N, CA, C and O atoms as a printed pandas DataFrame, in Angstrom:
     atom_number atom_name residue_name chain_id  residue_number  x_coord  y_coord  z_coord
0              1         N          MET        A               1    8.974   66.455  -13.189
1              2        CA          MET        A               1    9.111   67.620  -13.587
2              3         C          MET        A               1   11.004   66.205  -13.985
3              4         O          MET        A               1   11.122   65.030  -13.637
4              5         N          LYS        A               2   11.971   67.039  -14.722
5              6        CA          LYS        A               2   12.555   66.711  -15.315
6              7         C          LYS        A               2   13.710   67.799  -13.756
7              8         O          LYS        A               2   14.560   67.564  -12.897
8              9         N          LYS        A               3   13.311   68.371  -14.030
9             10        CA          LYS        A               3   14.837   69.608  -13.366
10            11         C          LYS        A               3   14.159   70.478  -13.094
11            12         O          LYS        A               3   13.021   70.717  -13.499
12            13         N          VAL        A               4   15.473   71.630  -11.619
13            14        CA          VAL        A               4   14.910   72.565  -11.665
14            15         C          VAL        A               4   15.504   73.876  -12.946
15            16         O          VAL        A               4   16.661   74.240  -13.156
16            17         N          ASP        A               5   14.475   74.245  -13.481
17            18        CA          ASP        A               5   14.946   74.983  -15.137
18            19         C          ASP        A               5   15.065   76.279  -15.156
19            20         O          ASP        A               5   15.355   76.780  -16.242
20            21         N          HIS        A               6   14.911   77.010  -14.192
21            22        CA          HIS        A               6   15.451   78.637  -13.380
22            23         C          HIS        A               6   15.111   78.973  -12.415
23            24         O          HIS        A               6   14.621   78.001  -11.840
24            25         N          ILE        A               7   15.045   80.148  -11.607
25            26        CA          ILE        A               7   14.710   80.963  -11.215
26            27         C          ILE        A               7   14.541   81.951  -11.255
27            28         O          ILE        A               7   15.527   82.618  -10.941
28            29         N          GLY        A               8   13.171   82.816  -11.669
29            30        CA          GLY        A               8   12.837   84.125  -11.923
30            31         C          GLY        A               8   12.806   85.196  -10.787
31            32         O          GLY        A               8   13.554   84.521  -10.080
32            33         N          ILE        A               9   12.676   85.804  -10.363
33            34        CA          ILE        A               9   13.442   87.356   -9.888
34            35         C          ILE        A               9   12.685   88.478  -10.065
35            36         O          ILE        A               9   13.482   89.261  -10.581
36            37         N          ALA        A              10   11.724   88.991   -9.965
37            38        CA          ALA        A              10   11.074   90.429   -9.924
38            39         C          ALA        A              10   11.496   90.948   -9.919
39            40         O          ALA        A              10   11.766   91.201   -8.744
40            41         N          VAL        A              11   12.167   91.834  -10.820
41            42        CA          VAL        A              11   12.691   93.396  -10.722
42            43         C          VAL        A              11   12.216   94.487  -10.946
43            44         O          VAL        A              11   11.231   94.364  -11.674
44            45         N          ARG        A              12   12.460   95.689  -10.637
45            46        CA          ARG        A              12   11.886   96.729  -11.092
46            47         C          ARG        A              12   12.802   97.458  -11.959
47            48         O          ARG        A              12   12.165   98.370  -12.486
48            49         N          SER        A              13   14.177   97.456  -12.389
49            50        CA          SER        A              13   14.697   97.836  -13.471
50            51         C          SER        A              13   15.952   96.561  -14.042
51            52         O          SER        A              13   16.992   96.266  -13.454
52            53         N          ILE        A              14   15.507   96.069  -15.156
53            54        CA          ILE        A              14   17.334   95.036  -15.152
54            55         C          ILE        A              14   18.686   95.728  -14.615
55            56         O          ILE        A              14   19.517   95.394  -13.771
56            57         N          ASN        A              15   18.552   96.768  -15.416
57            58        CA          ASN        A              15   19.902   97.707  -15.605
58            59         C          ASN        A              15   20.837   98.018  -14.042
59            60         O          ASN        A              15   22.033   97.937  -13.763
60            61         N          GLU        A              16   19.249   98.509  -13.033
61            62        CA          GLU        A              16   19.783   98.593  -12.662
62            63         C          GLU        A              16   20.637   97.574  -11.448
63            64         O          GLU        A              16   21.431   97.784  -10.532
64            65         N          VAL        A              17   20.092   96.620  -11.930
65            66        CA          VAL        A              17   20.351   95.331  -10.356
66            67         C          VAL        A              17   21.363   94.331  -11.115
67            68         O          VAL        A              17   21.847   93.442  -10.414
68            69         N          LEU        A              18   21.729   94.381  -12.452
69            70        CA          LEU        A              18   22.316   92.915  -13.672
70            71         C          LEU        A              18   23.661   93.407  -13.042
71            72         O          LEU        A              18   24.303   92.463  -12.583
72            73         N          PRO        A              19   24.444   94.992  -12.850
73            74        CA          PRO        A              19   25.575   94.759  -12.216
74            75         C          PRO        A              19   26.014   94.246  -10.628
75            76         O          PRO        A              19   27.163   94.173  -10.193
76            77         N          TYR        A              20   25.125   94.015  -10.122
77            78        CA          TYR        A              20   24.854   93.085   -8.729
78            79         C          TYR        A              20   25.219   91.666   -9.162
79            80         O          TYR        A              20   26.172   91.010   -8.741
80            81         N          TYR        A              21   24.420   91.339   -9.961
81            82        CA          TYR        A              21   24.643   89.614  -10.612
82            83         C          TYR        A              21   26.454   89.762  -11.817
83            84         O          TYR        A              21   27.518   89.147  -11.880
84            85         N          THR        A              22   25.980   90.636  -12.341
85            86        CA          THR        A              22   27.155   90.814  -13.285
86            87         C          THR        A              22   28.826   90.784  -13.376
87            88         O          THR        A              22   29.597   90.543  -14.306
88            89         N          GLU        A              23   29.044   91.182  -11.812
89            90        CA          GLU        A              23   30.169   92.240  -11.460
90            91         C          GLU        A              23   30.620   91.479  -10.587
91            92         O          GLU        A              23   31.663   90.840  -10.450
92            93         N          THR        A              24   28.790   91.772   -9.438
93            94        CA          THR        A              24   29.362   91.664   -7.350
94            95         C          THR        A              24   30.039   90.149   -8.042
95            96         O          THR        A              24   31.222   89.835   -8.177
96            97         N          LEU        A              25   28.239   89.059   -8.557
97            98        CA          LEU        A              25   29.014   88.165   -8.065
98            99         C          LEU        A              25   29.418   86.963   -9.145
99           100         O          LEU        A              25   29.419   85.756   -9.389
100          101         N          GLY        A              26   29.735   88.207   -9.553
101          102        CA          GLY        A              26   30.355   87.279  -11.038
102          103         C          GLY        A              26   29.834   86.560  -11.657
103          104         O          GLY        A              26   30.612   85.695  -12.060
104          105         N          CYS        A              27   28.630   86.402  -12.059
105          106        CA          CYS        A              27   28.234   84.942  -13.319
106          107         C          CYS        A              27   27.634   86.182  -14.107
107          108         O          CYS        A              27   27.271   87.346  -13.935
108          109         N          PRO        A              28   27.817   84.737  -15.538
109          110        CA          PRO        A              28   27.481   85.972  -16.507
110          111         C          PRO        A              28   26.269   85.901  -17.378
111          112         O          PRO        A              28   25.637   84.849  -17.475
112          113         N          LEU        A              29   25.925   86.994  -18.018
113          114        CA          LEU        A              29   24.729   87.120  -18.534
114          115         C          LEU        A              29   24.403   87.023  -20.166
115          116         O          LEU        A              29   24.603   87.743  -21.144
116          117         N          LEU        A              30   23.858   85.876  -19.937
117          118        CA          LEU        A              30   23.027   84.955  -21.397
118          119         C          LEU        A              30   22.225   85.693  -22.426
119          120         O          LEU        A              30   22.377   85.498  -23.632
120          121         N          LYS        A              31   21.611   86.302  -22.065
121          122        CA          LYS        A              31   20.947   86.954  -22.577
122          123         C          LYS        A              31   19.728   88.158  -22.262
123          124         O          LYS        A              31   18.969   88.185  -21.293
124          125         N          ILE        A              32   19.802   89.085  -23.352
125          126        CA          ILE        A              32   18.112   89.961  -22.617
126          127         C          ILE        A              32   16.911   89.718  -23.731
127          128         O          ILE        A              32   17.030   89.132  -24.807
128          129         N          GLU        A              33   16.217   90.075  -23.409
129          130        CA          GLU        A              33   15.285   89.719  -24.635
130          131         C          GLU        A              33   13.497   90.129  -23.874
131          132         O          GLU        A              33   13.265   90.188  -22.667
132          133         N          GLU        A              34   12.389   90.375  -25.094
133          134        CA          GLU        A              34   11.590   91.113  -24.167
134          135         C          GLU        A              34    9.917   89.736  -24.933
135          136         O          GLU        A              34    9.808   89.190  -26.031
136          137         N          VAL        A              35    9.142   89.706  -23.893
137          138        CA          VAL        A              35    8.111   88.510  -23.510
138          139         C          VAL        A              35    6.834   89.349  -23.759
139          140         O          VAL        A              35    6.411   90.214  -22.992
140          141         N          GLU        A              36    6.195   88.921  -25.112
141          142        CA          GLU        A              36    4.732   90.684  -25.328
142          143         C          GLU        A              36    3.887   89.348  -24.420
143          144         O          GLU        A              36    3.096   89.625  -23.519
144          145         N          SER        A              37    4.141   88.165  -24.745
145          146        CA          SER        A              37    2.691   87.556  -24.083
146          147         C          SER        A              37    2.667   87.500  -22.472
147          148         O          SER        A              37    1.530   87.454  -22.001
148          149         N          GLN        A              38    3.819   87.496  -21.474
149          150        CA          GLN        A              38    4.240   88.204  -20.550
150          151         C          GLN        A              38    4.178   89.298  -19.507
151          152         O          GLN        A              38    4.247   89.212  -18.281
152          153         N          LYS        A              39    4.041   90.273  -20.240
153          154        CA          LYS        A              39    4.508   91.720  -20.216
154          155         C          LYS        A              39    5.487   91.672  -19.633
155          156         O          LYS        A              39    5.481   91.537  -18.409
156          157         N          VAL        A              40    6.464   91.756  -20.253
157          158        CA          VAL        A              40    8.252   91.250  -19.482
158          159         C          VAL        A              40    9.500   91.707  -20.646
159          160         O          VAL        A              40    9.500   91.796  -21.874
160          161         N          ARG        A              41   10.634   91.961  -19.481
161          162        CA          ARG        A              41   11.119   91.827  -19.934
162          163         C          ARG        A              41   12.631   90.826  -19.453
163          164         O          ARG        A              41   13.218   91.114  -18.410
164          165         N          VAL        A              42   13.027   89.893  -20.173
165          166        CA          VAL        A              42   13.815   89.699  -19.150
166          167         C          VAL        A              42   15.535   89.222  -19.790
167          168         O          VAL        A              42   15.967   89.242  -20.942
168          169         N          ALA        A              43   16.225   88.807  -18.444
169          170        CA          ALA        A              43   17.191   88.622  -18.359
170          171         C          ALA        A              43   18.007   87.930  -17.820
171          172         O          ALA        A              43   18.645   88.253  -16.817
172          173         N          PHE        A              44   18.097   86.800  -18.470
173          174        CA          PHE        A              44   19.097   85.683  -17.997
174          175         C          PHE        A              44   20.409   85.559  -18.143
175          176         O          PHE        A              44   21.086   85.664  -19.166
176          177         N          ILE        A              45   20.863   85.225  -16.565
177          178        CA          ILE        A              45   21.637   85.492  -15.930
178          179         C          ILE        A              45   22.652   83.168  -15.269
179          180         O          ILE        A              45   22.437   82.521  -14.244
180          181         N          ASP        A              46   23.264   82.941  -16.068
181          182        CA          ASP        A              46   23.968   81.599  -15.191
182          183         C          ASP        A              46   24.832   82.190  -14.227
183          184         O          ASP        A              46   25.606   83.107  -13.951
184          185         N          ALA        A              47   23.957   80.582  -13.679
185          186        CA          ALA        A              47   24.237   80.921  -11.496
186          187         C          ALA        A              47   24.909   79.805  -12.007
187          188         O          ALA        A              47   24.685   78.941  -11.160
188          189         N          GLY        A              48   25.870   79.111  -13.229
189          190        CA          GLY        A              48   25.987   77.723  -12.920
190          191         C          GLY        A              48   25.344   76.331  -12.508
191          192         O          GLY        A              48   24.805   75.973  -13.555
192          193         N          ASN        A              49   25.137   75.480  -11.680
193          194        CA          ASN        A              49   24.323   74.720  -12.244
194          195         C          ASN        A              49   22.235   74.446  -11.835
195          196         O          ASN        A              49   21.416   73.631  -11.410
196          197         N          ILE        A              50   22.417   76.021  -12.450
197          198        CA          ILE        A              50   20.543   77.047  -12.994
198          199         C          ILE        A              50   21.028   77.827  -13.634
199          200         O          ILE        A              50   22.147   78.012  -14.112
200          201         N          LYS        A              51   19.841   78.445  -13.630
201          202        CA          LYS        A              51   20.060   80.279  -14.669
202          203         C          LYS        A              51   19.313   80.842  -13.810
203          204         O          LYS        A              51   18.632   80.082  -13.120
204          205         N          LEU        A              52   19.235   81.816  -13.653
205          206        CA          LEU        A              52   18.024   82.928  -12.033
206          207         C          LEU        A              52   17.813   84.378  -14.179
207          208         O          LEU        A              52   18.411   84.877  -15.132
208          209         N          GLU        A              53   16.281   84.165  -13.368
209          210        CA          GLU        A              53   15.914   84.902  -14.700
210          211         C          GLU        A              53   15.330   86.258  -13.721
211          212         O          GLU        A              53   14.885   86.303  -12.574
212          213         N          LEU        A              54   15.565   87.297  -14.760
213          214        CA          LEU        A              54   15.794   88.701  -13.565
214          215         C          LEU        A              54   13.886   89.466  -14.628
215          216         O          LEU        A              54   13.778   90.120  -15.665
216          217         N          LEU        A              55   13.496   89.264  -14.274
217          218        CA          LEU        A              55   11.625   90.195  -15.156
218          219         C          LEU        A              55   11.517   91.622  -13.927
219          220         O          LEU        A              55   11.259   92.045  -12.801
220          221         N          GLU        A              56   12.023   91.863  -15.493
221          222        CA          GLU        A              56   11.231   93.518  -15.703
222          223         C          GLU        A              56   10.031   93.437  -16.504
223          224         O          GLU        A              56    9.864   92.822  -17.557
224          225         N          PRO        A              57    8.922   94.412  -15.610
225          226        CA          PRO        A              57    8.464   94.563  -16.128
226          227         C          PRO        A              57    7.971   95.713  -17.050
227          228         O          PRO        A              57    8.267   96.874  -16.765
228          229         N          MET        A              58    6.865   95.278  -18.680
229          230        CA          MET        A              58    6.862   96.213  -19.352
230          231         C          MET        A              58    6.141   97.197  -19.327
231          232         O          MET        A              58    6.454   98.360  -19.580
232          233         N          ASP        A              59    5.077   96.752  -19.000
233          234        CA          ASP        A              59    4.158   97.861  -18.282
234          235         C          ASP        A              59    3.155   97.569  -17.208
235          236         O          ASP        A              59    2.900   96.414  -16.867
236          237         N          ARG        A              60    2.397   98.983  -16.499
237          238        CA          ARG        A              60    1.286   98.164  -15.733
238          239         C          ARG        A              60    0.812   97.248  -15.880
239          240         O          ARG        A              60    0.621   96.846  -14.732
240          241         N          ALA        A              61    0.376   96.424  -16.646
241          242        CA          ALA        A              61   -1.371   95.620  -17.012
242          243         C          ALA        A              61   -0.722   94.355  -16.444
243          244         O          ALA        A              61   -1.286   93.878  -15.460
244          245         N          GLY        A              62    0.786   93.498  -17.077
245          246        CA          GLY        A              62    1.500   92.440  -15.983
246          247         C          GLY        A              62    1.356   92.010  -14.706
247          248         O          GLY        A              62    1.047   92.647  -13.699
248          249         N          ALA        A              63    1.752   90.220  -14.933
249          250        CA          ALA        A              63    2.013   89.977  -13.790
250          251         C          ALA        A              63    3.192   90.284  -12.605
251          252         O          ALA        A              63    3.125   89.970  -11.417
252          253         N          VAL        A              64    3.707   90.617  -12.931
253          254        CA          VAL        A              64    4.771   90.930  -12.688
254          255         C          VAL        A              64    5.425   92.067  -11.550
255          256         O          VAL        A              64    6.121   92.018  -10.535
256          257         N          TYR        A              65    4.358   93.712  -12.863
257          258        CA          TYR        A              65    4.147   94.710  -12.364
258          259         C          TYR        A              65    3.572   95.210  -10.637
259          260         O          TYR        A              65    3.841   96.057   -9.785
260          261         N          LYS        A              66    2.113   93.404  -10.969
261          262        CA          LYS        A              66    1.695   93.537   -9.435
262          263         C          LYS        A              66    1.530   93.038   -8.337
263          264         O          LYS        A              66    0.781   93.153   -7.367
264          265         N          PHE        A              67    3.115   91.943   -8.958
265          266        CA          PHE        A              67    3.248   91.223   -7.617
266          267         C          PHE        A              67    4.342   91.828   -7.000
267          268         O          PHE        A              67    4.558   91.396   -5.868
268          269         N          ILE        A              68    5.571   93.241   -7.650
269          270        CA          ILE        A              68    6.093   93.821   -7.314
270          271         C          ILE        A              68    6.192   95.166   -6.347
271          272         O          ILE        A              68    6.968   95.592   -5.492
272          273         N          GLU        A              69    4.863   95.620   -7.024
273          274        CA          GLU        A              69    3.153   96.823   -6.336
274          275         C          GLU        A              69    3.262   95.860   -4.512
275          276         O          GLU        A              69    3.518   96.266   -3.378
276          277         N          LYS        A              70    2.844   94.216   -5.200
277          278        CA          LYS        A              70    2.329   94.070   -3.899
278          279         C          LYS        A              70    3.456   93.324   -2.809
279          280         O          LYS        A              70    3.451   93.480   -1.588
280          281         N          ARG        A              71    4.253   92.620   -3.466
281          282        CA          ARG        A              71    4.983   92.602   -2.661
282          283         C          ARG        A              71    6.426   92.827   -2.854
283          284         O          ARG        A              71    6.880   91.843   -2.269
284          285         N          GLY        A              72    7.418   93.470   -3.286
285          286        CA          GLY        A              72    8.270   93.588   -3.676
286          287         C          GLY        A              72    9.161   93.132   -4.657
287          288         O          GLY        A              72    8.819   92.179   -5.358
288          289         N          GLU        A              73   10.506   93.792   -4.850
289          290        CA          GLU        A              73   11.024   92.646   -5.412
290          291         C          GLU        A              73   11.823   91.181   -5.443
291          292         O          GLU        A              73   12.578   91.377   -4.491
292          293         N          GLY        A              74   11.990   90.491   -5.687
293          294        CA          GLY        A              74   12.425   89.457   -4.935
294          295         C          GLY        A              74   12.299   88.235   -5.359
295          296         O          GLY        A              74   11.409   88.132   -4.515
296          297         N          ILE        A              75   12.329   87.001   -5.943
297          298        CA          ILE        A              75   12.164   85.801   -6.469
298          299         C          ILE        A              75   10.126   85.635   -6.282
299          300         O          ILE        A              75    9.483   85.272   -5.297
300          301         N          HIS        A              76    9.755   85.964   -7.322
301          302        CA          HIS        A              76    8.057   85.183   -7.987
302          303         C          HIS        A              76    8.314   83.735   -7.921
303          304         O          HIS        A              76    7.712   83.008   -7.131
304          305         N          HIS        A              77    9.521   83.166   -9.037
305          306        CA          HIS        A              77    8.514   81.799   -9.407
306          307         C          HIS        A              77    9.809   80.968   -9.231
307          308         O          HIS        A              77   10.879   81.520   -8.972
308          309         N          ILE        A              78    9.625   78.949   -9.451
309          310        CA          ILE        A              78   10.759   78.564   -9.783
310          311         C          ILE        A              78    9.961   77.550  -11.148
311          312         O          ILE        A              78    8.849   77.025  -11.212
312          313         N          ALA        A              79   10.994   77.593  -12.009
313          314        CA          ALA        A              79   10.075   77.003  -12.803
314          315         C          ALA        A              79   10.557   75.016  -13.476
315          316         O          ALA        A              79   11.734   74.676  -13.351
316          317         N          PHE        A              80   10.115   74.573  -13.746
317          318        CA          PHE        A              80   10.439   73.165  -13.787
318          319         C          PHE        A              80   10.399   72.826  -15.289
319          320         O          PHE        A              80    9.525   73.220  -16.061
320          321         N          GLY        A              81   11.220   72.219  -15.540
321          322        CA          GLY        A              81   11.585   71.715  -17.180
322          323         C          GLY        A              81   10.583   70.559  -17.329
323          324         O          GLY        A              81   10.212   69.722  -16.506
324          325         N          VAL        A              82   10.392   70.670  -18.069
325          326        CA          VAL        A              82    8.980   69.337  -18.185
326          327         C          VAL        A              82    9.475   69.222  -19.707
327          328         O          VAL        A              82   10.014   70.180  -20.260
328          329         N          ASP        A              83    9.143   67.311  -20.710
329          330        CA          ASP        A              83    9.568   67.237  -21.555
330          331         C          ASP        A              83    7.884   66.931  -22.530
331          332         O          ASP        A              83    7.971   66.613  -23.716
332          333         N          ASP        A              84    6.317   67.091  -21.788
333          334        CA          ASP        A              84    5.129   67.027  -22.599
334          335         C          ASP        A              84    4.203   68.366  -21.547
335          336         O          ASP        A              84    3.457   68.129  -20.597
336          337         N          ILE        A              85    4.518   69.547  -22.032
337          338        CA          ILE        A              85    3.571   70.291  -20.629
338          339         C          ILE        A              85    2.174   70.872  -21.026
339          340         O          ILE        A              85    1.614   71.840  -20.512
340          341         N          GLU        A              86    1.526   69.724  -22.513
341          342        CA          GLU        A              86    0.661   69.730  -22.251
342          343         C          GLU        A              86   -0.495   68.825  -20.720
343          344         O          GLU        A              86   -1.301   68.970  -19.801
344          345         N          SER        A              87    0.443   67.810  -21.627
345          346        CA          SER        A              87    0.519   66.406  -21.184
346          347         C          SER        A              87    0.592   66.719  -19.133
347          348         O          SER        A              87   -0.345   66.313  -18.445
348          349         N          ARG        A              88    1.498   67.266  -18.648
349          350        CA          ARG        A              88    1.838   67.590  -17.666
350          351         C          ARG        A              88    0.755   68.371  -16.994
351          352         O          ARG        A              88    0.524   68.232  -15.793
352          353         N          MET        A              89    0.103   69.176  -17.747
353          354        CA          MET        A              89   -0.418   69.943  -16.935
354          355         C          MET        A              89   -1.919   70.130  -16.576
355          356         O          MET        A              89   -2.516   70.846  -15.772
356          357         N          LYS        A              90   -2.449   68.802  -17.886
357          358        CA          LYS        A              90   -3.464   67.700  -17.652
358          359         C          LYS        A              90   -3.537   66.710  -16.046
359          360         O          LYS        A              90   -4.398   66.632  -15.170
360          361         N          GLU        A              91   -2.077   66.015  -16.241
361          362        CA          GLU        A              91   -1.960   65.117  -15.065
362          363         C          GLU        A              91   -2.289   66.364  -13.385
363          364         O          GLU        A              91   -2.986   66.333  -12.371
364          365         N          LEU        A              92   -1.755   66.851  -13.720
365          366        CA          LEU        A              92   -1.713   68.105  -12.587
366          367         C          LEU        A              92   -2.748   68.367  -12.327
367          368         O          LEU        A              92   -2.990   68.377  -11.120
368          369         N          ARG        A              93   -4.165   68.795  -13.516
369          370        CA          ARG        A              93   -5.796   69.603  -13.219
370          371         C          ARG        A              93   -6.269   67.875  -12.438
371          372         O          ARG        A              93   -6.403   67.789  -11.217
372          373         N          ASP        A              94   -6.416   66.964  -13.123
373          374        CA          ASP        A              94   -6.700   65.537  -12.825
374          375         C          ASP        A              94   -6.536   65.231  -11.543
375          376         O          ASP        A              94   -7.452   64.572  -11.050
376          377         N          ASN        A              95   -5.131   65.673  -10.461
377          378        CA          ASN        A              95   -5.079   65.580   -8.859
378          379         C          ASN        A              95   -5.031   66.882   -8.971
379          380         O          ASN        A              95   -3.920   67.345   -9.227
380          381         N          GLY        A              96   -5.972   67.669   -8.846
381          382        CA          GLY        A              96   -6.207   68.654   -8.412
382          383         C          GLY        A              96   -5.657   70.355   -8.240
383          384         O          GLY        A              96   -6.201   71.431   -7.995
384          385         N          VAL        A              97   -4.686   70.019   -8.440
385          386        CA          VAL        A              97   -4.209   71.315   -9.262
386          387         C          VAL        A              97   -4.211   72.144   -9.707
387          388         O          VAL        A              97   -3.690   71.842  -10.781
388          389         N          GLN        A              98   -4.598   73.985   -9.783
389          390        CA          GLN        A              98   -5.480   74.978   -9.783
390          391         C          GLN        A              98   -3.991   75.251  -11.031
391          392         O          GLN        A              98   -2.825   75.078  -10.677
392          393         N          LEU        A              99   -4.303   75.594  -12.142
393          394        CA          LEU        A              99   -3.557   76.475  -13.197
394          395         C          LEU        A              99   -3.678   77.559  -13.646
395          396         O          LEU        A              99   -4.782   77.709  -14.169
396          397         N          LEU        A             100   -2.686   78.891  -13.715
397          398        CA          LEU        A             100   -3.564   79.877  -13.786
398          399         C          LEU        A             100   -3.578   80.129  -15.436
399          400         O          LEU        A             100   -3.165   81.198  -15.885
400          401         N          SER        A             101   -4.125   78.983  -16.382
401          402        CA          SER        A             101   -3.999   79.164  -17.454
402          403         C          SER        A             101   -4.524   78.158  -18.375
403          404         O          SER        A             101   -3.566   77.386  -18.422
404          405         N          GLU        A             102   -5.640   77.544  -19.324
405          406        CA          GLU        A             102   -5.851   76.224  -19.555
406          407         C          GLU        A             102   -5.325   75.814  -20.861
407          408         O          GLU        A             102   -5.676   74.799  -21.462
408          409         N          HIS        A             103   -4.034   77.092  -21.456
409          410        CA          HIS        A             103   -3.017   75.631  -22.379
410          411         C          HIS        A             103   -1.554   76.847  -21.682
411          412         O          HIS        A             103   -1.505   77.696  -20.792
412          413         N          ALA        A             104   -0.474   76.233  -22.789
413          414        CA          ALA        A             104    0.533   76.309  -22.100
414          415         C          ALA        A             104    1.229   77.981  -22.960
415          416         O          ALA        A             104    1.904   77.477  -23.857
416          417         N          ASN        A             105    1.344   79.092  -23.078
417          418        CA          ASN        A             105    1.751   80.569  -23.508
418          419         C          ASN        A             105    3.003   80.534  -23.934
419          420         O          ASN        A             105    3.929   79.885  -23.449
420          421         N          PRO        A             106    3.020   81.447  -25.117
421          422        CA          PRO        A             106    5.088   81.603  -25.242
422          423         C          PRO        A             106    5.391   82.319  -24.055
423          424         O          PRO        A             106    4.788   83.241  -23.507
424          425         N          GLY        A             107    6.663   81.594  -23.698
425          426        CA          GLY        A             107    7.484   82.563  -22.903
426          427         C          GLY        A             107    8.604   82.258  -23.441
427          428         O          GLY        A             107    8.742   81.498  -24.399
428          429         N          ALA        A             108    9.673   82.973  -22.714
429          430        CA          ALA        A             108   11.883   83.919  -22.422
430          431         C          ALA        A             108   12.212   82.405  -23.664
431          432         O          ALA        A             108   12.012   81.219  -23.400
432          433         N          GLY        A             109   12.614   82.834  -24.651
433          434        CA          GLY        A             109   13.548   81.668  -24.456
434          435         C          GLY        A             109   12.791   81.004  -25.630
435          436         O          GLY        A             109   13.631   80.286  -26.171
436          437         N          GLY        A             110   11.227   80.853  -26.509
437          438        CA          GLY        A             110   10.991   80.321  -27.480
438          439         C          GLY        A             110   11.251   78.824  -26.277
439          440         O          GLY        A             110   12.091   78.007  -26.654
440          441         N          ALA        A             111   10.596   78.567  -25.036
441          442        CA          ALA        A             111    9.613   77.960  -23.977
442          443         C          ALA        A             111    8.048   77.710  -24.536
443          444         O          ALA        A             111    7.419   78.565  -25.160
444          445         N          LEU        A             112    7.550   76.403  -24.200
445          446        CA          LEU        A             112    6.250   77.071  -23.510
446          447         C          LEU        A             112    5.672   77.198  -22.003
447          448         O          LEU        A             112    5.622   76.212  -21.267
448          449         N          VAL        A             113    5.457   77.833  -21.802
449          450        CA          VAL        A             113    4.994   77.429  -20.190
450          451         C          VAL        A             113    3.486   78.186  -19.547
451          452         O          VAL        A             113    2.469   78.728  -19.980
452          453         N          ALA        A             114    3.993   77.882  -18.489
453          454        CA          ALA        A             114    2.293   76.896  -17.772
454          455         C          ALA        A             114    2.671   77.895  -16.237
455          456         O          ALA        A             114    3.769   78.311  -15.869
456          457         N          PHE        A             115    0.954   78.099  -15.405
457          458        CA          PHE        A             115    1.713   78.615  -14.510
458          459         C          PHE        A             115    1.168   77.390  -12.884
459          460         O          PHE        A             115    0.158   76.824  -13.302
460          461         N          LEU        A             116    1.289   77.164  -12.242
461          462        CA          LEU        A             116    0.624   76.738  -10.877
462          463         C          LEU        A             116    0.240   78.130   -9.850
463          464         O          LEU        A             116    0.887   79.025   -9.305
464          465         N          HIS        A             117   -1.186   77.729   -9.948
465          466        CA          HIS        A             117   -1.464   79.169   -9.458
466          467         C          HIS        A             117   -0.759   78.090   -7.391
467          468         O          HIS        A             117   -0.568   76.924   -7.044
468          469         N          PRO        A             118   -0.674   79.306   -6.809
469          470        CA          PRO        A             118   -0.115   79.046   -5.526
470          471         C          PRO        A             118   -0.772   78.645   -4.389
471          472         O          PRO        A             118   -0.322   78.166   -3.348
472          473         N          LYS        A             119   -2.548   79.055   -4.916
473          474        CA          LYS        A             119   -3.676   78.224   -3.714
474          475         C          LYS        A             119   -2.686   76.945   -3.762
475          476         O          LYS        A             119   -2.032   76.694   -2.750
476          477         N          SER        A             120   -2.551   76.081   -4.982
477          478        CA          SER        A             120   -2.422   74.700   -5.278
478          479         C          SER        A             120   -1.267   74.133   -4.134
479          480         O          SER        A             120   -1.239   73.077   -3.502
480          481         N          SER        A             121   -0.323   75.313   -4.154
481          482        CA          SER        A             121    1.225   74.701   -4.135
482          483         C          SER        A             121    1.764   75.594   -2.520
483          484         O          SER        A             121    2.966   75.836   -2.630
484          485         N          ASN        A             122    1.458   75.876   -1.763
485          486        CA          ASN        A             122    1.388   76.369   -0.960
486          487         C          ASN        A             122    1.999   77.422   -0.613
487          488         O          ASN        A             122    2.893   77.365    0.232
488          489         N          GLY        A             123    1.650   78.523   -1.172
489          490        CA          GLY        A             123    2.069   79.808   -1.211
490          491         C          GLY        A             123    3.317   80.017   -2.817
491          492         O          GLY        A             123    3.872   81.104   -2.977
492          493         N          VAL        A             124    3.513   79.102   -3.595
493          494        CA          VAL        A             124    4.696   79.323   -4.527
494          495         C          VAL        A             124    4.609   79.604   -5.582
495          496         O          VAL        A             124    3.731   80.399   -5.244
496          497         N          LEU        A             125    4.663   79.735   -6.567
497          498        CA          LEU        A             125    4.127   80.382   -7.939
498          499         C          LEU        A             125    5.408   79.455   -8.571
499          500         O          LEU        A             125    6.584   79.735   -8.338
500          501         N          TYR        A             126    4.999   78.352   -9.376
501          502        CA          TYR        A             126    5.669   77.630   -9.991
502          503         C          TYR        A             126    5.394   77.061  -11.359
503          504         O          TYR        A             126    4.408   76.372  -11.624
504          505         N          GLU        A             127    6.745   77.549  -12.566
505          506        CA          GLU        A             127    6.124   77.164  -13.715
506          507         C          GLU        A             127    6.921   75.773  -14.350
507          508         O          GLU        A             127    8.017   75.314  -14.026
508          509         N          LEU        A             128    5.705   75.167  -15.624
509          510        CA          LEU        A             128    6.504   74.636  -16.773
510          511         C          LEU        A             128    6.791   75.316  -17.716
511          512         O          LEU        A             128    6.496   76.430  -18.148
512          513         N          CYS        A             129    7.655   74.176  -18.093
513          514        CA          CYS        A             129    8.839   75.302  -18.774
514          515         C          CYS        A             129    9.008   74.349  -20.175
515          516         O          CYS        A             129   10.071   73.730  -20.119
516          517         N          GLU        A             130    8.328   74.102  -21.272
517          518        CA          GLU        A             130    9.154   72.910  -22.570
518          519         C          GLU        A             130   10.020   73.347  -22.928
519          520         O          GLU        A             130   10.095   74.559  -22.721
520          521         N          LYS        A             131   10.708   72.960  -23.361
521          522        CA          LYS        A             131   12.253   74.303  -24.475
522          523         C          LYS        A             131   12.154   72.383  -25.018
523          524         O          LYS        A             131   12.040   71.252  -24.547
524          525         N          HIS        A             132   12.366   73.478  -26.921
525          526        CA          HIS        A             132   11.873   72.468  -27.436
526          527         C          HIS        A             132   13.774   72.641  -28.393
527          528         O          HIS        A             132   14.115   71.817  -29.241
């Protein structure tokens, strides 16, 4: 793992919570985009030494929607930056870590992403994130 790349925060509505981050906290909005593969709308917030990724579900079938329904809004995942996601996934699998997918998937900002199952990481959802 290179570093913590971002912290994902599940929200019902980016438009409703964005003023808290940009006006109250004074953190700049970097961009907003839709990630079809994850069924989320994403806002990237610059929080100085780390980014915050606000995750708004685009439909009821997505994991973020289900997360909010079960647990409410809040921290969803912590993402680690990696150089070679597929080899890191293999290494983790070889060490007994359960992953949520067999291969990396397209994520926000053009990154490749994969998630570690929370059952393998003491209840925390971790994301591997390879940026080009």
